[in-house]
N, CA, C and O atoms as CSV, one atom per row, in Angstrom:
chain,resi,resn,atom,element,x,y,z
A,1,MET,N,N,-19.426,-5.714,-10.485
A,1,MET,CA,C,-18.299,-4.786,-10.366
A,1,MET,C,C,-17.159,-5.279,-11.257
A,1,MET,O,O,-16.875,-6.475,-11.311
A,2,ASN,N,N,-16.515,-4.354,-11.948
A,2,ASN,CA,C,-15.413,-4.702,-12.827
A,2,ASN,C,C,-14.161,-5.034,-12.029
A,2,ASN,O,O,-13.850,-4.379,-11.035
A,3,THR,N,N,-13.450,-6.058,-12.477
A,3,THR,CA,C,-12.167,-6.352,-11.854
A,3,THR,C,C,-11.138,-5.354,-12.361
A,3,THR,O,O,-11.374,-4.665,-13.353
A,4,VAL,N,N,-10.020,-5.277,-11.696
A,4,VAL,CA,C,-8.947,-4.381,-12.124
A,4,VAL,C,C,-8.500,-4.757,-13.533
A,4,VAL,O,O,-8.277,-3.882,-14.370
A,5,ALA,N,N,-8.370,-6.050,-13.797
A,5,ALA,CA,C,-7.953,-6.494,-15.136
A,5,ALA,C,C,-8.940,-6.031,-16.194
A,5,ALA,O,O,-8.534,-5.586,-17.268
A,6,GLU,N,N,-10.238,-6.132,-15.901
A,6,GLU,CA,C,-11.258,-5.677,-16.854
A,6,GLU,C,C,-11.180,-4.171,-17.068
A,6,GLU,O,O,-11.304,-3.694,-18.196
A,7,LEU,N,N,-10.976,-3.430,-15.998
A,7,LEU,CA,C,-10.856,-1.976,-16.128
A,7,LEU,C,C,-9.652,-1.592,-16.981
A,7,LEU,O,O,-9.744,-0.714,-17.839
A,8,LEU,N,N,-8.529,-2.250,-16.741
A,8,LEU,CA,C,-7.333,-1.946,-17.523
A,8,LEU,C,C,-7.554,-2.263,-18.992
A,8,LEU,O,O,-7.142,-1.502,-19.869
A,9,GLU,N,N,-8.200,-3.379,-19.255
A,9,GLU,CA,C,-8.467,-3.757,-20.645
A,9,GLU,C,C,-9.393,-2.751,-21.309
A,9,GLU,O,O,-9.123,-2.296,-22.420
A,10,ARG,N,N,-10.479,-2.404,-20.637
A,10,ARG,CA,C,-11.424,-1.425,-21.202
A,10,ARG,C,C,-10.761,-0.082,-21.439
A,10,ARG,O,O,-11.038,0.587,-22.435
A,11,ALA,N,N,-9.882,0.315,-20.522
A,11,ALA,CA,C,-9.207,1.614,-20.649
A,11,ALA,C,C,-8.065,1.567,-21.640
A,11,ALA,O,O,-7.582,2.607,-22.085
A,12,GLY,N,N,-7.626,0.357,-21.993
A,12,GLY,CA,C,-6.492,0.235,-22.896
A,12,GLY,C,C,-5.186,0.633,-22.232
A,12,GLY,O,O,-4.282,1.155,-22.883
A,13,LEU,N,N,-5.092,0.384,-20.928
A,13,LEU,CA,C,-3.916,0.793,-20.165
A,13,LEU,C,C,-3.043,-0.401,-19.809
A,13,LEU,O,O,-3.543,-1.474,-19.472
A,14,SER,N,N,-1.745,-0.201,-19.886
A,14,SER,CA,C,-0.816,-1.189,-19.354
A,14,SER,C,C,-0.739,-0.997,-17.841
A,14,SER,O,O,-1.238,-0.008,-17.304
A,15,ALA,N,N,-0.117,-1.942,-17.171
A,15,ALA,CA,C,0.051,-1.807,-15.720
A,15,ALA,C,C,0.862,-0.558,-15.395
A,15,ALA,O,O,0.565,0.141,-14.427
A,16,LEU,N,N,1.883,-0.277,-16.198
A,16,LEU,CA,C,2.713,0.909,-15.958
A,16,LEU,C,C,1.897,2.185,-16.156
A,16,LEU,O,O,1.995,3.114,-15.354
A,17,GLU,N,N,1.101,2.232,-17.208
A,17,GLU,CA,C,0.269,3.417,-17.452
A,17,GLU,C,C,-0.751,3.610,-16.329
A,17,GLU,O,O,-0.992,4.733,-15.888
A,18,ALA,N,N,-1.343,2.516,-15.876
A,18,ALA,CA,C,-2.293,2.600,-14.772
A,18,ALA,C,C,-1.603,3.072,-13.499
A,18,ALA,O,O,-2.151,3.873,-12.741
A,19,ALA,N,N,-0.403,2.570,-13.276
A,19,ALA,CA,C,0.358,2.990,-12.098
A,19,ALA,C,C,0.630,4.490,-12.139
A,19,ALA,O,O,0.475,5.185,-11.135
A,20,GLU,N,N,1.033,4.979,-13.301
A,20,GLU,CA,C,1.308,6.419,-13.435
A,20,GLU,C,C,0.036,7.232,-13.217
A,20,GLU,O,O,0.062,8.266,-12.551
A,21,LEU,N,N,-1.067,6.766,-13.776
A,21,LEU,CA,C,-2.340,7.467,-13.615
A,21,LEU,C,C,-2.757,7.539,-12.150
A,21,LEU,O,O,-3.252,8.565,-11.685
A,22,CYS,N,N,-2.554,6.442,-11.432
A,22,CYS,CA,C,-3.007,6.348,-10.036
A,22,CYS,C,C,-1.959,6.795,-9.026
A,22,CYS,O,O,-2.253,6.894,-7.834
A,23,GLY,N,N,-0.745,7.064,-9.485
A,23,GLY,CA,C,0.303,7.507,-8.572
A,23,GLY,C,C,0.833,6.403,-7.676
A,23,GLY,O,O,1.176,6.639,-6.518
A,24,VAL,N,N,0.896,5.188,-8.225
A,24,VAL,CA,C,1.407,4.040,-7.473
A,24,VAL,C,C,2.455,3.331,-8.328
A,24,VAL,O,O,2.737,3.750,-9.450
A,25,THR,N,N,3.024,2.261,-7.794
A,25,THR,CA,C,4.006,1.494,-8.560
A,25,THR,C,C,3.301,0.463,-9.440
A,25,THR,O,O,2.138,0.121,-9.228
A,26,ARG,N,N,4.040,-0.015,-10.424
A,26,ARG,CA,C,3.513,-1.067,-11.289
A,26,ARG,C,C,3.219,-2.319,-10.464
A,26,ARG,O,O,2.259,-3.038,-10.741
A,27,GLN,N,N,4.035,-2.574,-9.466
A,27,GLN,CA,C,3.814,-3.737,-8.608
A,27,GLN,C,C,2.495,-3.618,-7.848
A,27,GLN,O,O,1.789,-4.610,-7.665
A,28,THR,N,N,2.167,-2.416,-7.412
A,28,THR,CA,C,0.884,-2.212,-6.725
A,28,THR,C,C,-0.270,-2.581,-7.651
A,28,THR,O,O,-1.219,-3.243,-7.232
A,29,VAL,N,N,-0.189,-2.156,-8.900
A,29,VAL,CA,C,-1.240,-2.506,-9.867
A,29,VAL,C,C,-1.302,-4.022,-10.022
A,29,VAL,O,O,-2.387,-4.601,-10.088
A,30,GLY,N,N,-0.140,-4.659,-10.080
A,30,GLY,CA,C,-0.103,-6.118,-10.154
A,30,GLY,C,C,-0.749,-6.768,-8.943
A,30,GLY,O,O,-1.442,-7.778,-9.065
A,31,ASN,N,N,-0.519,-6.185,-7.777
A,31,ASN,CA,C,-1.146,-6.699,-6.554
A,31,ASN,C,C,-2.663,-6.533,-6.600
A,31,ASN,O,O,-3.397,-7.410,-6.144
A,32,TRP,N,N,-3.135,-5.418,-7.145
A,32,TRP,CA,C,-4.571,-5.216,-7.306
A,32,TRP,C,C,-5.154,-6.263,-8.239
A,32,TRP,O,O,-6.193,-6.859,-7.956
A,33,ARG,N,N,-4.465,-6.478,-9.362
A,33,ARG,CA,C,-4.960,-7.445,-10.355
A,33,ARG,C,C,-5.047,-8.843,-9.771
A,33,ARG,O,O,-5.998,-9.578,-10.037
A,34,SER,N,N,-4.063,-9.205,-8.982
A,34,SER,CA,C,-4.019,-10.560,-8.432
A,34,SER,C,C,-4.905,-10.721,-7.201
A,34,SER,O,O,-5.171,-11.840,-6.764
A,35,GLY,N,N,-5.358,-9.603,-6.647
A,35,GLY,CA,C,-6.187,-9.661,-5.451
A,35,GLY,C,C,-5.392,-9.708,-4.154
A,35,GLY,O,O,-5.962,-9.865,-3.074
A,36,ARG,N,N,-4.075,-9.571,-4.262
A,36,ARG,CA,C,-3.258,-9.587,-3.037
A,36,ARG,C,C,-3.564,-8.391,-2.146
A,36,ARG,O,O,-3.569,-8.502,-0.920
A,37,THR,N,N,-3.818,-7.247,-2.776
A,37,THR,CA,C,-4.204,-6.060,-2.010
A,37,THR,C,C,-5.417,-5.426,-2.686
A,37,THR,O,O,-5.537,-5.456,-3.910
A,38,PRO,N,N,-6.306,-4.859,-1.894
A,38,PRO,CA,C,-7.495,-4.234,-2.489
A,38,PRO,C,C,-7.139,-2.896,-3.135
A,38,PRO,O,O,-6.280,-2.163,-2.645
A,39,ILE,N,N,-7.805,-2.598,-4.226
A,39,ILE,CA,C,-7.610,-1.316,-4.900
A,39,ILE,C,C,-8.295,-0.225,-4.070
A,39,ILE,O,O,-9.348,-0.456,-3.477
A,40,THR,N,N,-7.696,0.942,-4.036
A,40,THR,CA,C,-8.300,2.057,-3.311
A,40,THR,C,C,-9.488,2.602,-4.101
A,40,THR,O,O,-9.561,2.445,-5.320
A,41,ALA,N,N,-10.397,3.233,-3.404
A,41,ALA,CA,C,-11.568,3.823,-4.062
A,41,ALA,C,C,-11.135,4.875,-5.079
A,41,ALA,O,O,-11.684,4.944,-6.178
A,42,ARG,N,N,-10.151,5.692,-4.713
A,42,ARG,CA,C,-9.671,6.735,-5.623
A,42,ARG,C,C,-9.091,6.129,-6.894
A,42,ARG,O,O,-9.372,6.602,-7.995
A,43,ALA,N,N,-8.281,5.083,-6.743
A,43,ALA,CA,C,-7.679,4.442,-7.916
A,43,ALA,C,C,-8.754,3.793,-8.776
A,43,ALA,O,O,-8.701,3.887,-10.003
A,44,ARG,N,N,-9.724,3.141,-8.158
A,44,ARG,CA,C,-10.818,2.539,-8.931
A,44,ARG,C,C,-11.571,3.613,-9.704
A,44,ARG,O,O,-11.912,3.416,-10.870
A,45,ASP,N,N,-11.833,4.755,-9.057
A,45,ASP,CA,C,-12.521,5.859,-9.734
A,45,ASP,C,C,-11.720,6.347,-10.940
A,45,ASP,O,O,-12.288,6.608,-12.000
A,46,LEU,N,N,-10.399,6.471,-10.777
A,46,LEU,CA,C,-9.556,6.914,-11.889
A,46,LEU,C,C,-9.582,5.915,-13.041
A,46,LEU,O,O,-9.680,6.301,-14.206
A,47,LEU,N,N,-9.493,4.634,-12.710
A,47,LEU,CA,C,-9.512,3.606,-13.760
A,47,LEU,C,C,-10.888,3.520,-14.425
A,47,LEU,O,O,-10.983,3.313,-15.635
A,48,GLU,N,N,-11.944,3.679,-13.639
A,48,GLU,CA,C,-13.298,3.694,-14.212
A,48,GLU,C,C,-13.452,4.858,-15.186
A,48,GLU,O,O,-14.009,4.699,-16.272
A,49,ALA,N,N,-12.955,6.026,-14.792
A,49,ALA,CA,C,-13.045,7.202,-15.667
A,49,ALA,C,C,-12.258,6.974,-16.956
A,49,ALA,O,O,-12.729,7.318,-18.041
A,50,ALA,N,N,-11.077,6.402,-16.843
A,50,ALA,CA,C,-10.269,6.114,-18.029
A,50,ALA,C,C,-10.976,5.099,-18.918
A,50,ALA,O,O,-10.981,5.240,-20.141
A,51,ALA,N,N,-11.568,4.084,-18.314
A,51,ALA,CA,C,-12.278,3.063,-19.081
A,51,ALA,C,C,-13.501,3.655,-19.771
A,51,ALA,O,O,-13.761,3.358,-20.936
A,52,ASN,N,N,-14.244,4.484,-19.063
A,52,ASN,CA,C,-15.426,5.113,-19.653
A,52,ASN,C,C,-15.039,6.041,-20.796
A,52,ASN,O,O,-15.742,6.112,-21.805
A,53,THR,N,N,-13.932,6.750,-20.646
A,53,THR,CA,C,-13.449,7.633,-21.704
A,53,THR,C,C,-13.067,6.815,-22.930
A,53,THR,O,O,-13.406,7.186,-24.053
A,54,GLU,N,N,-12.374,5.719,-22.724
A,54,GLU,CA,C,-11.975,4.873,-23.855
A,54,GLU,C,C,-13.193,4.229,-24.505
A,54,GLU,O,O,-13.247,4.105,-25.729
A,55,ASP,N,N,-14.175,3.817,-23.699
A,55,ASP,CA,C,-15.413,3.271,-24.256
A,55,ASP,C,C,-16.088,4.299,-25.157
A,55,ASP,O,O,-16.555,3.964,-26.246
A,56,ALA,N,N,-16.138,5.544,-24.704
A,56,ALA,CA,C,-16.760,6.608,-25.490
A,56,ALA,C,C,-15.981,6.847,-26.782
A,56,ALA,O,O,-16.579,7.033,-27.842
A,57,ARG,N,N,-14.669,6.843,-26.701
A,57,ARG,CA,C,-13.847,7.002,-27.916
A,57,ARG,C,C,-14.097,5.858,-28.895
A,57,ARG,O,O,-14.204,6.080,-30.101
A,58,ARG,N,N,-14.190,4.641,-28.377
A,58,ARG,CA,C,-14.426,3.474,-29.226
A,58,ARG,C,C,-15.783,3.588,-29.922
A,58,ARG,O,O,-15.906,3.310,-31.115
A,59,ARG,N,N,-16.802,4.001,-29.159
A,59,ARG,CA,C,-18.131,4.164,-29.759
A,59,ARG,C,C,-18.109,5.250,-30.831
A,59,ARG,O,O,-18.732,5.093,-31.882
A,60,GLU,N,N,-17.405,6.339,-30.581
A,60,GLU,CA,C,-17.319,7.418,-31.568
A,60,GLU,C,C,-16.607,6.937,-32.832
A,60,GLU,O,O,-17.030,7.262,-33.941
A,61,ARG,N,N,-15.525,6.162,-32.672
A,61,ARG,CA,C,-14.830,5.615,-33.847
A,61,ARG,C,C,-15.756,4.705,-34.644
A,61,ARG,O,O,-15.778,4.757,-35.874
A,62,GLU,N,N,-16.517,3.873,-33.942
A,62,GLU,CA,C,-17.452,2.975,-34.616
A,62,GLU,C,C,-18.529,3.752,-35.357
A,62,GLU,O,O,-18.892,3.400,-36.479
A,63,ARG,N,N,-19.043,4.810,-34.732
A,63,ARG,CA,C,-20.051,5.648,-35.406
A,63,ARG,C,C,-19.463,6.289,-36.653
A,63,ARG,O,O,-20.106,6.327,-37.702
A,64,GLN,N,N,-18.231,6.797,-36.537
A,64,GLN,CA,C,-17.607,7.443,-37.679
A,64,GLN,C,C,-17.341,6.441,-38.806
A,64,GLN,O,O,-17.505,6.772,-39.980
A,65,GLU,N,N,-16.938,5.238,-38.459
A,65,GLU,CA,C,-16.727,4.200,-39.474
A,65,GLU,C,C,-18.034,3.875,-40.196
A,65,GLU,O,O,-18.040,3.666,-41.410
A,66,GLU,N,N,-19.140,3.833,-39.453
A,66,GLU,CA,C,-20.439,3.572,-40.073
A,66,GLU,C,C,-20.835,4.724,-40.995
A,66,GLU,O,O,-21.349,4.492,-42.090
A,67,ILE,N,N,-20.604,5.941,-40.568
A,67,ILE,CA,C,-20.886,7.103,-41.421
A,67,ILE,C,C,-20.059,7.025,-42.693
A,67,ILE,O,O,-20.575,7.254,-43.787
A,68,ASP,N,N,-18.786,6.704,-42.559
A,68,ASP,CA,C,-17.906,6.590,-43.727
A,68,ASP,C,C,-18.409,5.519,-44.695
A,68,ASP,O,O,-18.417,5.727,-45.908
A,69,ARG,N,N,-18.831,4.361,-44.146
A,69,ARG,CA,C,-19.362,3.278,-45.002
A,69,ARG,C,C,-20.621,3.736,-45.738
A,69,ARG,O,O,-20.785,3.474,-46.930
A,70,LEU,N,N,-21.510,4.424,-45.013
A,70,LEU,CA,C,-22.749,4.891,-45.639
A,70,LEU,C,C,-22.475,5.951,-46.702
A,70,LEU,O,O,-23.112,5.952,-47.755
A,71,GLU,N,N,-21.538,6.845,-46.436
A,71,GLU,CA,C,-21.196,7.865,-47.429
A,71,GLU,C,C,-20.594,7.232,-48.675
A,71,GLU,O,O,-20.890,7.657,-49.792
A,72,LYS,N,N,-19.759,6.229,-48.493
A,72,LYS,CA,C,-19.161,5.530,-49.634
A,72,LYS,C,C,-20.252,4.841,-50.455
A,72,LYS,O,O,-20.254,4.902,-51.685
A,73,ARG,N,N,-21.173,4.187,-49.756
A,73,ARG,CA,C,-22.275,3.508,-50.451
A,73,ARG,C,C,-23.127,4.502,-51.214
A,73,ARG,O,O,-23.541,4.226,-52.340
A,74,LEU,N,N,-23.393,5.649,-50.622
A,74,LEU,CA,C,-24.181,6.686,-51.284
A,74,LEU,C,C,-23.474,7.191,-52.534
A,74,LEU,O,O,-24.109,7.393,-53.569
A,75,ARG,N,N,-22.149,7.399,-52.443
A,75,ARG,CA,C,-21.382,7.832,-53.629
A,75,ARG,C,C,-21.484,6.807,-54.740
A,75,ARG,O,O,-21.674,7.167,-55.901
A,76,LEU,N,N,-21.361,5.537,-54.399
A,76,LEU,CA,C,-21.440,4.476,-55.395
A,76,LEU,C,C,-22.826,4.435,-56.050
A,76,LEU,O,O,-22.946,4.243,-57.260
A,77,LEU,N,N,-23.855,4.618,-55.240
A,77,LEU,CA,C,-25.213,4.634,-55.796
A,77,LEU,C,C,-25.417,5.818,-56.736
A,77,LEU,O,O,-26.056,5.683,-57.780
A,78,LYS,N,N,-24.881,6.966,-56.371
A,78,LYS,CA,C,-25.008,8.137,-57.226
A,78,LYS,C,C,-24.252,7.951,-58.538
A,78,LYS,O,O,-24.700,8.414,-59.587
A,79,GLU,N,N,-23.116,7.277,-58.479
A,79,GLU,CA,C,-22.347,7.019,-59.696
A,79,GLU,C,C,-23.092,6.088,-60.640
A,79,GLU,O,O,-22.898,6.159,-61.853
A,80,GLN,N,N,-23.940,5.217,-60.108
A,80,GLN,CA,C,-24.685,4.268,-60.913
A,80,GLN,C,C,-25.882,4.891,-61.589
A,80,GLN,O,O,-26.469,4.285,-62.485
A,81,GLU,N,N,-26.257,6.089,-61.180
A,81,GLU,CA,C,-27.436,6.749,-61.782
A,81,GLU,C,C,-27.180,7.173,-63.183
A,81,GLU,O,O,-28.063,7.739,-63.828
């Protein structure tokens, strides 16, 4: 299971952004991160969804970068003909 810190990192969210997303205070997010209070199921679901969305965006950016590299290489090869 992902820790709150891992979820925030994967989602690219600050504590304040996570708090706004979950409808809680920044201190509550800090308490979740430190383990002082358990995260609610709803908040975990929201952070998981945000993290999964960011993971998908990251994968899409990586795919597009690879396509761009391959297209550039193809152009260079065609110029050498």
